[in-house]
N, C-alpha and C positions, 0 to 999 in steps of 0.2 A: 552547401549541397555538393554533392559528388556529380561527375559526369558520367559514370558507369559503374556496373557490379561486376566482379570477376566471377568467373565460373564456380569457384567454390562457395561462394555467398549465394549463388543462384540454387545450386544443388542442397544447401542448407534450408532455404526457403522450402523448395519442393519438398524436402524429407519432414519438414516440420508441419507442412499443410497435409501431407499425406498420414503422418502418425496422428493428427487431430482428429481426422475426418473418417479413416478407413474402418475401425470397428463400429463405429457410430452407424456408418452406412450400411455395414454388414447386417447388424442388428434390425436395421429398418427394413432391409430385403427380405429379411426371414418374416416380418409381420406384414409385407407386402404381397407375399406370395399367393395367397388367395385371390388377388385381384389381376394377377398378371395371365390375361386371357389372349391378348393380342400383342405381337411384337412391331416394330418399325418395318420389318419386312411383309407385314400384311397390310400395308397403307395401300388405299387404292390410288391408282394412277391419276393424277390432276388431270382435269378436263381439257381440252384444245384451247378453249379460249383463254386460258391462263398463259399461254406461250411457254418458252423455254428458260426465260430469265427468271431470277429471284432476288429479292432484297432480304438480308439478316438484319435484325435490329438489336442491340444491346441498349442498357440503359444509361449510357455516359452523358456528362454535361453538355457535349455537343447537341444530343437530341433536342434539347431545349434552347440552347443558345443560337441555333441554325434553324430551329421551327421546321425540323425534319417533317414531322407527321403531316404539317400543314401543306408542305410541297408534294409529298405523297398524294394527298387527298386532292389538292388542286389540279395537280397534273394529269390525275385518274390513272394512277399507276395500275396495270391490268394483270402484272405477273404474280408470282407468288410471294407472300409475305410471311417470313418467319422470324419470331421474335423471342428474346428471351424472356423468362416470367416478368423480370422487373420492368420492362417495357410494356407488357400487356395493357396496364390500366391506364397508361399515357394513350395509348392507342383507343381504346375504348371510351375514354373522355372525350376524345375528339372525333368521335363516330367513324372510326376505322376498325374494322374486325379483322384481326389477322386469321391467315389459314392454320398456322402451326404456333402453339408455343412450346418452346424447349425449358425443361425442368431438370436440373442436374444437381444443385446444392442441397446436402442433407441437414443443414441446420433445422433444430426443432421447432423455432419459433418464429425467425425472421421471413422465411420463404412463403409461409400460408399468407402473408400481409399482402403479398403481391395479388392474392385469389379474393382477398377480404377475410378477414379472421373473425369468425362468430364469437371467439373466446376472448377477444381483445379486451375486454374490460375486467378480465381475471387476471391478466398477464402482469408480472412486476413491470414497474416504469423503466422504459428503454430509450435511450435518447438516438439510437442508431438511425432511425429515418429522419428524426427531428433536425439533425444537425449536417445531413449530407444533400449532395445534389444528384442522387440517384433519380429520385422523383420529387421534384420541388413541392407537388401538390401535397406530399405527405408532410411537408415541413411544419405546418399547422392545420389546426382543426383535425387531429388525427380522427377523433371518433366519427365525426361526420364524414370524412374522407373514406374511411373503412366502411361505413355503413352505403356510401354511394358504389363503393366497389363491389359489395355483395350484391347489390341490386344489378349491376351491370353484368358481372359475371353470370349470375342467375339468368339474365335475360338473354345473353349471347353465347354462353357457354358450349351449348349443344352444337353450335356452328364452328367452333375450334378444336382443333386435333391437339392433343397433349402429348408430347414426345417426352415420356416420363422414365427417367433414369431409376434403377430398381432401388438406389440409396436413398432417395428422397424420403423425407419423415413421413409417416402414416397420416398424420393429420391433414397434410398437402393432399394426398390420395383421397382420403375422405371428403374433403371440400370439392375437390375436380369431380368426384362421383355424385356429390349432392347437386351440383350444378349442372350434371348431365354432360360432361366433358367427356368426349370418347377418348381412352387411353391406349397410347402404343408404347411399348416397353422397350429397353435397352440397357445393357451393362456398361459404364464407363471403364475405358480401359486406363487404369492409374499407374499399372507398373509391367514389367516384362512378363506377359503370359507364359513363357516357357522358363521362367527362373523358379527354383525351389521356392516352396511357400508363397508363389503369386497370390497376392489379395485378387487380382483379376480373374484368374483361374477359379479360386474359391466362389467368387461370385457366379461365375458361369456355370460351375458345377451345381451351385445351390438352385439357381433360376432357369438355366437353359436359354435365357435371353440372347440375342445376338450383340457383339461388342462394337463399340465405336470408341474412336479418339475424341477426348473432350476439348483439348486445349486449354483445360484449368478453369474455365469459367462457361456460364450460360451463353455468352455471346458468341464466343469461339465455338461452342457446341452447335449453335444455330447455323452458323456459316457452314460448317464441317457437314452438318445433317443435310442441309441444301444442296452441297455438291455429291458427297457420297452415296446417300440414300434417294434423294429425290432425282438426283442427276440432272440438276439445272445448271444451265451455263448461258451467259455469264452469271455469276452472283456477286453482287454489291454487298459491303456491309455499311451501316451507320450505327451512330451512338456508340462506338467501341473506341472510347479513347485511351483506356487503360492508363490514365494519368490524370492531372488536375489542370485547369485552365490558369493562366497567368493571374496572380492577385487573389487566389483560393487560399484562404487561412488554413493553416495546418491543422487547427481544432476540427475542421470540417472535412476532414479527408477520412477514407473508409477504415484504415488501420490504425486510426490515431490512438484509442486506448491501449491497443498491443503495443505500440511503438514508445509509449511513454513508460512502459514498465521497464524498458532497457536504456532510454536516454532522459537524462535530466531536462527540463523545460529549455534550460538556456542552449542545450547543444542539441535539441531535437532536429533542427535542420540538417544536420549531418546524416541523419538517416534517408534524406531523400535524394532523388537524382534528376539532374536536369536533363532535359531532350530538348534541342532545337528542331522545330520543324520549319523547313526552308520553304515549303508551300505557302505558309502563312507568316513567315518571317516573325514567328513567336516561339518564346522558350517555354514550353510546359515543364512540369515535374511531376515526379512519380515516385511510389515507395517500392519497397522489395519486392512484396507480393504481385503489385501491377507489373513491376518489371520483369518479374519470372513469368507471368501469363503473357507478356509481350513477347519474350523470348520464345516461350512455347509456340505461340501463334506463327511466328516468324519461321521456325522450323517446320512447322506442319504444312505452310505454304511452300517452302523450299523443297520438302521430300514428297509432297503430293504432285507438283507440277502444275497444279491449277493457279491459274491468275486470280487475284483476290484485288476486287476493285474497292478501294476505299473512297467512300462518298461522305464519310464523317464529317468532312470539313473543319475538323480540330483532331486533337490528341498527338499521340505520340507512335503511331504504327506506321513506320517507314521503312522500308527495306526490299531486298531482292523478291521479285514475284509479286510485289504490290504495286498496282497501277493507281495514283490519285486522280480522282476525278470528282467534279461537282455533282451534285445529285440530280440536279434538273437536266444536266447534259446526259447522265446515263439512261433516267427515265425516257427523255424525248427520243434518244436513240434506240432504245428497245421499243417504244410504241413506233416508229418507222419501220424497224423491221418485221413487228407483228403484223403491221398494214401491207407490206411487201409480201410477206408470206400467205397472207389472206387473199390477195389478189392472185398470186401464182396458183 
């Protein structure tokens, strides 16, 4: 394994990701146009009892390794909870209803699984969910878990505001509408808006929806949304590892099938990057795509001037502007601050 990627390699990953998804996302946006009634700028202000803080949640392995949702529940966190779509099912199964779920990925069949896929039985077999640690509950008994998720989303969906990127697959939009989930739309900023032939400008001209930086993935988008749109402070993030825990088999990594197209099995480890986490004294590893996401997020934090409170208690996100903190410490500090402001 390597210790880093050079800038040229990072740019290559970014270009490949963009080329793979840009036209798909634009086609989706055309189909979604009739449903774009409200934007993220139309969101009602959260009630005073929520306080000023927020926790954003991605679906990385530390979400389960550190029993994050159990801590949020046991410590009775009263602030705003913004989750990536991949983390919503884990919340609902554990009796926690997030305030917002952020959806940005345009994949035509994977993303609807996070909401419960009514057409799962008709899909071609796909091991994407079975072999990964994004939501271990989906590793086995896929049909039963899918039915459970359909029921939970149908029951609680009307209480959860969906922060829906215009590029998301129409089947996801239909599923959210079926479950009574209110939709608030936005355009992802995926290139230079002022550049010739800008894809972001094309999306804006088509939809008229406000634009927001994504950080490349749902977890980063959730954190950015909590800061930029909800104007929450402080904002912690959890479950955003952007890498794999020590001992995770390469075959269980998210982009394994893509990487074995370019690396023979006996040299596959060369595609991965080791990152030492000094707070845990553990060496995690990541792949080129996650490494790019990591760099995007570090750049966003640096350019924004916001402090990012890393309460994931795992993963690879270490750098300027990121303050490492245990989740229970963050929650207890916010609870004390809320109580003091209520008294004054």
